[in-house]
C-alpha positions as CSV (number, residue, x, y, z in Angstrom):
1,M,16.3,77.6,163.6
2,T,14.9,78.1,167.0
3,Q,15.9,81.6,168.3
4,T,17.0,82.5,171.8
5,R,13.9,83.3,173.8
6,T,13.4,87.0,174.5
7,R,11.2,88.4,177.2
8,G,10.5,91.9,178.4
9,T,13.3,93.2,180.6
10,G,11.0,93.8,183.5
11,G,9.6,90.2,183.4
12,L,12.9,88.5,183.2
13,G,14.5,90.7,185.8
14,G,11.4,90.2,188.1
15,R,11.6,86.4,187.8
16,H,15.3,86.5,188.5
17,R,15.0,88.8,191.6
18,S,12.2,86.7,193.0
19,R,14.3,83.6,192.7
20,S,17.3,85.2,194.4
21,L,15.6,84.8,197.7
22,L,15.0,81.1,197.1
23,I,18.6,80.4,196.3
24,A,20.1,82.6,199.1
25,A,20.5,79.8,201.6
26,A,22.4,77.6,199.1
27,V,24.6,80.5,198.1
28,V,25.5,81.3,201.7
29,A,26.3,77.7,202.4
30,A,28.5,77.3,199.4
31,L,30.4,80.5,200.1
32,A,31.0,79.2,203.6
33,T,32.5,75.9,202.4
34,T,34.0,76.8,199.0
35,S,36.9,79.2,198.1
36,V,38.4,80.0,194.7
37,L,42.1,79.2,194.6
38,S,43.9,81.9,192.8
39,A,46.5,79.4,191.5
40,F,43.7,77.8,189.4
41,H,43.6,80.8,187.0
42,T,46.7,79.4,185.3
43,R,44.6,76.6,184.0
44,L,42.8,79.1,181.8
45,E,45.9,79.9,179.8
46,P,46.0,78.6,176.2
47,I,46.8,74.9,176.0
48,D,49.5,73.6,173.7
49,P,47.6,72.2,170.8
50,Q,50.3,69.5,170.3
51,G,50.1,68.1,173.8
52,P,48.3,64.9,174.9
53,D,45.5,67.0,176.4
54,A,45.2,69.3,173.4
55,A,42.4,71.9,173.9
56,S,40.9,69.9,176.8
57,E,39.7,71.1,180.1
58,V,41.6,68.2,181.7
59,V,45.1,69.7,182.0
60,G,48.1,67.5,182.6
61,P,48.9,63.8,182.1
62,E,46.9,62.4,185.0
63,I,44.6,59.6,184.2
64,V,41.4,61.0,185.8
65,G,37.8,61.4,184.8
66,I,36.9,60.5,181.3
67,R,40.5,59.3,180.8
68,T,39.7,56.2,182.9
69,F,37.4,55.0,180.1
70,T,38.6,52.5,177.5
71,P,36.3,52.3,174.5
72,P,35.1,48.8,173.6
73,A,35.3,47.3,170.2
74,G,32.5,47.8,167.7
75,L,32.1,51.6,167.9
76,R,32.4,53.7,164.8
77,V,33.0,57.4,164.2
78,A,31.7,59.5,161.3
79,A,34.0,62.6,161.5
80,D,33.8,66.2,160.3
81,L,30.2,66.1,159.1
82,E,28.9,69.6,158.1
83,Y,25.8,70.6,160.0
84,G,25.6,74.2,158.9
85,T,27.3,77.3,157.5
86,R,26.9,80.7,159.1
87,E,26.4,84.1,157.4
88,D,30.1,84.9,157.9
89,G,31.1,81.7,156.1
90,T,31.9,79.7,159.2
91,L,31.6,76.0,158.5
92,L,30.1,74.1,161.4
93,T,31.1,70.5,161.8
94,L,30.5,67.6,164.2
95,D,31.5,64.0,164.7
96,V,29.0,61.2,165.2
97,C,30.0,58.3,167.4
98,L,27.9,55.2,166.5
99,P,27.0,52.3,168.7
100,P,27.0,48.8,167.2
101,A,23.1,48.9,167.0
102,V,23.2,51.6,164.2
103,G,22.2,49.8,161.0
104,L,19.8,47.4,162.6
105,G,16.8,49.5,162.0
106,L,16.2,50.5,165.6
107,D,15.1,53.9,166.8
108,L,18.0,55.0,169.0
109,P,18.3,57.9,171.4
110,A,20.9,60.5,170.7
111,V,23.0,62.9,172.8
112,V,24.7,66.1,171.6
113,S,28.1,66.5,173.3
114,V,29.4,70.1,173.8
115,H,33.1,70.7,174.7
116,G,34.3,73.3,177.0
117,G,37.2,75.8,176.8
118,S,35.9,79.2,178.2
119,W,33.8,79.6,175.0
120,A,37.2,80.6,173.4
121,R,38.9,77.3,172.6
122,G,38.4,73.5,172.5
123,D,37.6,71.0,169.8
124,K,35.1,68.2,169.4
125,A,37.8,65.7,168.5
126,N,40.5,66.3,171.1
127,A,41.4,63.1,172.9
128,D,39.3,63.7,176.0
129,W,36.1,64.8,174.2
130,R,36.4,62.1,171.6
131,N,36.5,59.7,174.6
132,V,33.2,61.3,175.9
133,C,31.7,60.7,172.5
134,L,32.8,57.1,172.4
135,W,31.6,56.5,176.0
136,L,28.1,57.8,175.1
137,A,28.1,55.5,172.1
138,S,29.1,52.6,174.3
139,E,26.0,53.3,176.3
140,G,23.8,52.9,173.2
141,F,23.4,56.5,172.3
142,V,24.1,58.1,168.9
143,A,26.5,60.8,170.1
144,A,27.2,64.0,168.2
145,S,30.2,65.9,169.3
146,V,29.9,69.5,168.0
147,N,32.2,72.4,167.2
148,Y,30.7,75.8,167.6
149,R,31.9,79.4,167.0
150,L,34.4,80.7,169.5
151,V,35.3,84.0,171.3
152,P,36.5,86.5,170.2
153,D,35.2,85.9,166.6
154,A,31.7,85.2,168.0
155,V,29.9,86.1,171.2
156,F,26.7,85.1,172.9
157,P,24.2,84.0,171.6
158,A,26.1,82.6,168.6
159,Q,27.4,79.6,170.5
160,L,24.0,78.7,171.7
161,E,22.5,79.1,168.3
162,D,25.2,76.7,166.8
163,V,24.4,74.0,169.3
164,Q,20.7,74.4,168.7
165,L,21.3,74.0,165.0
166,A,23.2,70.7,165.7
167,V,20.1,69.4,167.5
168,E,17.9,70.5,164.6
169,W,20.3,68.8,162.2
170,L,19.9,65.5,164.0
171,R,16.2,65.8,163.7
172,D,16.3,66.2,159.9
173,P,14.7,63.2,158.3
174,E,17.9,62.5,156.4
175,Q,20.0,62.1,159.5
176,V,17.2,60.3,161.3
177,E,17.3,57.6,158.6
178,R,21.1,57.7,158.3
179,F,21.8,57.1,162.0
180,D,18.6,55.2,163.0
181,L,17.6,58.0,165.3
182,D,14.5,58.6,167.3
183,P,14.0,62.4,166.9
184,A,11.8,62.5,170.0
185,R,14.7,61.2,172.2
186,I,17.6,63.7,172.0
187,G,19.6,64.9,175.0
188,V,22.5,67.2,175.5
189,F,25.7,66.8,177.5
190,G,28.3,69.6,178.2
191,G,31.2,70.4,180.4
192,S,32.5,73.7,181.6
193,A,31.6,76.4,179.0
194,G,29.8,73.5,177.2
195,G,27.8,72.9,180.4
196,N,26.5,76.5,180.2
197,L,25.5,75.9,176.5
198,A,23.9,72.5,177.3
199,A,21.9,74.1,180.1
200,L,20.8,76.9,177.9
201,V,19.7,74.5,175.2
202,G,17.5,72.8,177.8
203,A,16.1,76.1,179.1
204,D,15.5,77.9,175.8
205,G,12.0,77.7,174.3
206,E,8.8,76.3,175.7
207,G,6.6,73.3,175.2
208,S,7.2,70.0,173.5
209,L,10.7,68.5,174.0
210,D,10.7,66.6,170.7
211,E,10.6,69.4,168.2
212,G,13.0,72.0,166.9
213,S,16.0,72.5,169.1
214,R,14.3,71.3,172.3
215,V,15.9,68.3,174.1
216,A,14.6,65.7,176.5
217,A,17.5,65.7,179.0
218,V,20.4,67.9,180.0
219,V,23.7,67.0,181.6
220,D,25.9,69.9,182.9
221,L,29.3,69.3,184.4
222,S,31.0,72.2,186.1
223,G,29.2,74.8,184.0
224,P,29.4,78.5,184.8
225,V,25.7,79.0,184.8
226,V,24.9,82.0,187.0
227,L,26.6,84.6,184.9
228,D,24.7,87.6,186.5
229,G,25.8,86.5,190.0
230,I,29.5,86.1,190.0
231,A,31.0,87.2,193.3
232,E,33.6,89.9,193.8
233,G,37.1,88.5,193.9
234,E,36.5,86.1,191.0
235,E,38.1,88.4,188.4
236,W,39.3,85.6,186.2
237,L,35.8,84.2,185.8
238,R,34.4,87.7,185.2
239,G,37.0,88.1,182.5
240,I,36.1,85.1,180.4
241,V,32.4,85.6,181.0
242,G,32.7,89.3,180.0
243,A,34.4,88.2,176.7
244,Y,31.6,85.7,176.0
245,L,28.9,88.2,176.6
246,A,30.7,91.2,175.1
247,C,30.4,93.1,178.3
248,D,32.6,94.9,180.7
249,P,33.4,92.3,183.4
250,D,32.5,94.8,186.1
251,T,28.9,95.1,184.9
252,L,27.9,91.4,185.0
253,D,25.7,91.8,188.1
254,T,24.2,95.1,187.0
255,T,22.0,96.4,184.2
256,G,25.2,97.2,182.3
257,C,25.3,93.7,180.8
258,P,21.9,92.9,179.4
259,A,23.1,89.5,178.1
260,A,24.1,88.2,181.6
261,A,20.6,87.1,182.6
262,P,19.6,85.5,179.3
263,A,22.9,83.6,179.3
264,S,22.2,82.3,182.8
265,P,19.9,79.2,182.2
266,G,18.2,79.4,185.6
267,T,16.6,82.7,184.6
268,L,14.9,81.0,181.6
269,A,13.8,77.8,183.3
270,D,10.1,76.9,183.4
271,A,8.2,73.7,184.2
272,S,8.1,72.6,180.5
273,D,11.9,72.2,180.5
274,P,13.6,68.8,180.6
275,P,15.2,67.1,183.6
276,V,18.7,68.2,184.4
277,F,21.7,66.4,185.9
278,I,24.4,68.6,187.4
279,G,27.9,67.4,188.3
280,H,30.4,69.5,190.2
281,A,33.6,69.1,192.3
282,E,33.8,70.6,195.8
283,Q,37.0,72.6,195.2
284,E,37.3,73.1,191.5
285,I,38.0,76.1,189.3
286,I,34.3,77.0,188.9
287,P,32.9,77.8,192.3
288,L,30.4,75.2,193.6
289,V,28.0,78.0,194.4
290,Q,27.3,78.3,190.6
291,S,25.8,74.8,190.4
292,L,24.0,75.1,193.8
293,G,22.3,78.3,192.7
294,Y,21.4,76.8,189.3
295,A,19.9,73.7,191.0
296,E,17.8,75.9,193.3
297,S,16.5,77.9,190.3
298,L,15.5,74.7,188.5
299,R,13.6,73.4,191.6
300,A,11.9,76.7,192.0
301,A,10.7,76.5,188.4
302,G,9.4,73.0,188.8
303,V,12.2,71.3,186.7
304,P,13.4,67.9,187.9
305,V,17.1,68.1,188.9
306,E,19.7,65.7,190.1
307,L,22.8,67.2,191.7
308,A,26.1,65.3,192.2
309,V,28.8,67.0,194.2
310,V,32.0,65.0,194.2
311,P,35.1,65.5,196.3
312,G,38.4,67.0,195.0
313,G,39.3,69.7,192.5
314,E,39.0,68.2,189.1
315,H,37.0,70.1,186.6
316,S,34.4,69.3,183.9
317,I,35.0,65.9,182.3
318,G,37.9,65.5,184.7
319,I,35.3,64.4,187.3
320,L,33.7,61.9,184.9
321,D,35.2,58.8,186.4
322,A,33.5,55.4,186.4
323,G,31.2,56.2,189.3
324,L,30.0,59.5,187.9
325,R,29.7,57.9,184.4
326,E,27.4,55.3,185.9
327,R,25.2,58.0,187.4
328,V,25.1,60.1,184.3
329,A,24.3,57.1,182.0
330,A,21.5,56.0,184.4
331,F,20.0,59.5,184.2
332,L,20.2,59.6,180.4
333,H,18.7,56.2,180.0
334,A,15.9,57.0,182.4
335,Q,15.1,60.2,180.5
336,L,15.7,59.1,176.9
337,G,14.8,55.4,177.2
């Protein structure tokens, strides 16, 4: 399996420091227009697994975002497929949502879908993420919605390695034949914590985008993606990131948390990486400055990026309404064919 890229501490730190000047203007602008509402931290509490929004980032009964999508007839789901087993015995599973074209002998593009949940909860098959999977299938993609190891039982880079393994599983000749896949046309889509993982899959490694765990397109919605640059006053975000990285939350922007930079996809970006679509709401739980800084890091590295900032305070797939779905689908079709 493709391993997380490692570089000398001086080199990685030097690249990150040099890019900090390039993103300063975007950061200042975002801080001037965006505030973190303390009441939002209640959304990070455990979600009732029996509720209609079980383990989803979209909290409450409102019909927003992906909930405005109604799956058409003709889609199929192959559920709970094993894509790997870890050394500790953890069984990794995914669901594959199939467009009607599967079985016609075509070479179809694929998208790996990565749920959110603060890296500590969530599930591939909760109602909202199942709808994401079906929406991608309705667009003609073979969509694989993945489960991955969660905090506190596993910490970074375990989650990244699991998603990378799912990409490699799709490229296995058995799955290529089984699902009529084109192994050269695989993208990744993630929201919230899943957005961080999707972005890391895109940034990790170098060279060809059609081998190993490399992907040809990345979609990140509301991802916490600048983990070594979380502002003071955002203790709740520092807390969940600290748990993910197994670091003291107070050390995230210092040398006391060596995992913070490698878990921030902008620090790994280079010109060989795939195009990225970033979606974010103006006043949501993850500060807009996160996505603005990430976009600037991608541009500085020569990576094509499309940034969509939408009004309101919905988070992750809560912003994935008809308008944004159209934009994301157009991006994926353009990059994956």
